[in-house]
C-alpha positions as CSV (number, residue, x, y, z in Angstrom):
1,M,-32.3,14.5,17.0
2,G,-30.8,11.3,15.5
3,K,-31.5,9.3,18.6
4,V,-35.2,10.4,18.7
5,M,-35.7,9.6,15.0
6,S,-34.2,6.2,15.3
7,M,-36.4,5.5,18.4
8,V,-39.5,6.6,16.5
9,A,-38.6,4.5,13.5
10,R,-38.0,1.5,15.7
11,K,-41.4,1.8,17.3
12,A,-43.1,2.2,13.9
13,N,-41.4,-1.0,12.7
14,R,-42.5,-2.9,15.8
15,F,-46.1,-1.7,15.7
16,N,-48.6,-4.5,14.9
17,V,-45.8,-7.0,14.1
18,E,-47.8,-10.1,15.0
19,N,-50.7,-9.3,12.7
20,R,-48.4,-8.5,9.8
21,A,-46.5,-11.8,10.4
22,H,-49.7,-13.8,10.4
23,R,-50.8,-12.2,7.2
24,V,-47.5,-13.1,5.5
25,L,-47.7,-16.7,6.8
26,E,-51.3,-17.1,5.7
27,R,-50.4,-16.5,2.1
28,E,-50.2,-19.9,0.4
29,K,-47.4,-19.1,-2.1
30,P,-45.0,-16.3,-2.2
31,T,-45.3,-14.0,-5.1
32,P,-43.2,-15.3,-7.9
33,A,-40.6,-13.2,-9.7
34,P,-41.6,-11.7,-13.0
35,K,-40.9,-13.7,-16.1
36,Y,-39.2,-12.4,-19.2
37,E,-40.8,-12.8,-22.6
38,S,-38.0,-15.1,-23.7
39,N,-38.7,-17.4,-20.7
40,L,-42.4,-17.4,-21.4
41,R,-41.8,-18.3,-25.1
42,D,-39.5,-21.2,-24.0
43,M,-42.1,-22.4,-21.5
44,E,-44.8,-22.4,-24.2
45,R,-42.6,-24.3,-26.6
46,T,-41.8,-27.0,-24.1
47,L,-45.5,-27.3,-23.1
48,E,-46.4,-27.7,-26.8
49,L,-43.8,-30.5,-27.2
50,D,-44.7,-32.3,-23.9
51,P,-47.9,-31.3,-22.2
52,D,-47.0,-33.4,-19.1
53,F,-43.8,-31.5,-18.6
54,V,-45.0,-29.6,-15.4
55,N,-46.2,-32.9,-13.9
56,K,-42.9,-34.5,-14.6
57,L,-41.1,-31.7,-12.9
58,N,-43.2,-32.0,-9.7
59,T,-43.0,-35.8,-9.4
60,K,-40.0,-37.6,-8.0
61,D,-38.1,-39.8,-10.5
62,A,-37.0,-43.0,-8.8
63,S,-34.3,-43.9,-11.3
64,L,-32.6,-40.5,-10.9
65,D,-33.0,-40.7,-7.1
66,T,-31.2,-44.0,-6.9
67,R,-28.4,-42.8,-9.2
68,L,-28.0,-39.8,-7.1
69,K,-27.7,-41.9,-4.0
70,D,-24.9,-43.9,-5.6
71,V,-22.8,-40.8,-6.2
72,Y,-20.1,-40.2,-3.6
73,V,-17.7,-37.3,-3.7
74,T,-14.4,-37.7,-1.9
75,S,-11.8,-35.0,-2.0
76,K,-8.4,-34.5,-0.5
77,D,-7.4,-30.9,0.2
78,Q,-3.8,-30.6,-1.0
79,F,-3.7,-26.8,-0.4
80,I,-3.8,-27.2,3.4
81,Q,-1.0,-29.8,3.4
82,R,1.1,-27.4,1.3
83,V,0.6,-24.6,3.8
84,V,1.6,-26.9,6.7
85,Q,4.7,-28.0,4.8
86,R,5.6,-24.3,4.0
87,Q,5.3,-23.4,7.7
88,G,8.0,-26.0,8.4
89,A,7.6,-27.0,12.0
90,D,11.1,-28.6,12.0
91,R,12.7,-25.4,10.6
92,P,15.3,-23.8,13.0
93,L,14.4,-20.5,14.4
94,P,16.6,-17.5,13.8
95,L,19.5,-17.2,16.3
96,D,20.1,-13.4,15.8
97,R,17.1,-11.3,16.6
98,T,18.9,-7.9,16.6
99,T,17.9,-5.2,14.1
100,P,20.6,-4.6,11.4
101,T,22.7,-1.5,11.8
102,D,21.8,1.5,9.6
103,F,24.1,2.3,6.7
104,E,26.1,5.5,6.6
105,Y,24.2,7.0,3.7
106,G,20.9,5.3,4.4
107,Y,21.3,2.4,1.9
108,M,23.7,-0.4,1.3
109,E,26.5,0.6,-1.0
110,P,27.2,-1.6,-4.0
111,T,30.5,-3.6,-3.9
112,K,31.0,-3.4,-7.7
113,V,30.5,-0.2,-9.6
114,S,30.3,-0.3,-13.4
115,S,32.3,2.1,-15.5
116,G,30.6,5.4,-16.1
117,R,29.0,5.4,-12.7
118,C,30.1,6.2,-9.1
119,T,28.8,5.7,-5.7
120,L,27.6,8.5,-3.4
121,R,30.7,8.0,-1.2
122,Q,33.0,8.4,-4.3
123,A,31.1,11.5,-5.4
124,M,31.4,13.1,-2.0
125,Q,35.1,12.2,-1.9
126,F,36.0,13.8,-5.3
127,I,33.8,16.8,-4.6
128,N,35.6,17.3,-1.3
129,D,39.0,16.8,-2.9
130,H,38.1,19.4,-5.6
131,Q,37.1,21.9,-3.0
132,Q,40.2,21.4,-1.0
133,D,42.6,21.7,-3.9
134,S,40.9,22.5,-7.2
135,E,44.2,22.8,-9.1
136,E,45.3,19.3,-8.3
137,W,41.9,17.7,-8.6
138,T,40.6,18.9,-11.9
139,A,37.5,17.5,-13.7
140,S,39.7,15.7,-16.2
141,K,41.8,14.0,-13.5
142,I,38.7,12.9,-11.6
143,A,37.0,11.6,-14.8
144,D,40.1,9.5,-15.6
145,Q,40.4,8.1,-12.0
146,Y,36.7,7.2,-11.6
147,K,36.1,6.3,-15.4
148,L,33.4,9.0,-15.8
149,K,32.7,11.4,-18.7
150,E,34.4,14.7,-18.2
151,P,31.4,17.0,-18.9
152,H,29.4,15.0,-16.3
153,V,32.1,15.5,-13.7
154,A,32.4,19.2,-14.6
155,N,28.6,19.6,-14.1
156,I,28.8,17.7,-10.7
157,L,31.7,19.9,-9.5
158,Y,29.8,23.1,-10.6
159,Y,26.4,22.3,-9.1
160,F,27.3,20.3,-6.0
161,K,29.4,21.4,-3.0
162,T,30.1,20.0,0.4
163,F,29.2,21.9,3.6
164,N,31.9,24.1,5.1
165,I,31.8,25.0,8.8
166,H,32.8,28.6,9.5
167,I,33.4,29.5,13.1
168,P,33.9,33.3,13.6
169,D,36.5,34.7,15.9
170,Q,35.2,35.6,19.4
171,K,36.4,39.3,19.0
172,Y,34.4,39.7,15.8
173,K,31.4,38.1,17.5
174,D,31.5,40.4,20.5
175,K,32.0,43.4,18.2
176,L,28.8,42.5,16.2
177,L,26.9,42.0,19.4
178,T,27.9,45.4,20.8
179,Q,27.0,47.1,17.6
180,S,23.5,45.6,17.5
181,I,23.0,46.6,21.2
182,Q,24.1,50.1,20.5
183,K,21.7,50.4,17.6
184,Q,18.9,49.2,19.8
185,I,19.7,51.8,22.5
186,Q,19.9,54.6,19.9
187,E,16.6,53.6,18.3
188,K,14.8,53.3,21.7
189,P,12.6,56.3,22.2
190,S,12.9,58.2,25.4
191,T,9.9,57.8,27.7
192,E,9.8,61.4,29.0
């Protein structure tokens, strides 16, 4: 439907184009824009002061014209030169175009760590140490070693743990498998 409507609208716009164009061209002056009251008051005031003001506007002033011909504008565009200098044609190209390797934890670790703070690697290390041997690696010992506040370390050790991988024995796995199969057989209704 949209194609049909656009085609009809186009034909309506093109209908009688020549006559409409001739009518527009035959008009001597285009219709002026409406004037505001303040503009009309200003115009009346200027006409009261100088009745020949409209004639002066329409005539060419020779002295102004000669002065205008004497004006020459020369400009030097400094911005383009700065852009060219910034591009630096004589600058050496990079020699190594390989992408940098990814970091272990996804970000570059800081080389210096201020007191009261620890890196992710250090936190993982002391959490793991505490899980391995909680009697040796207590919260107070970790706080002293890493210069952290003891309640913060206690909260970290309480709320965060590292993953443990548990691989069950093969016998136990087989036993679970056979138990589940036996349950399925018992629950299966007879089709008699």
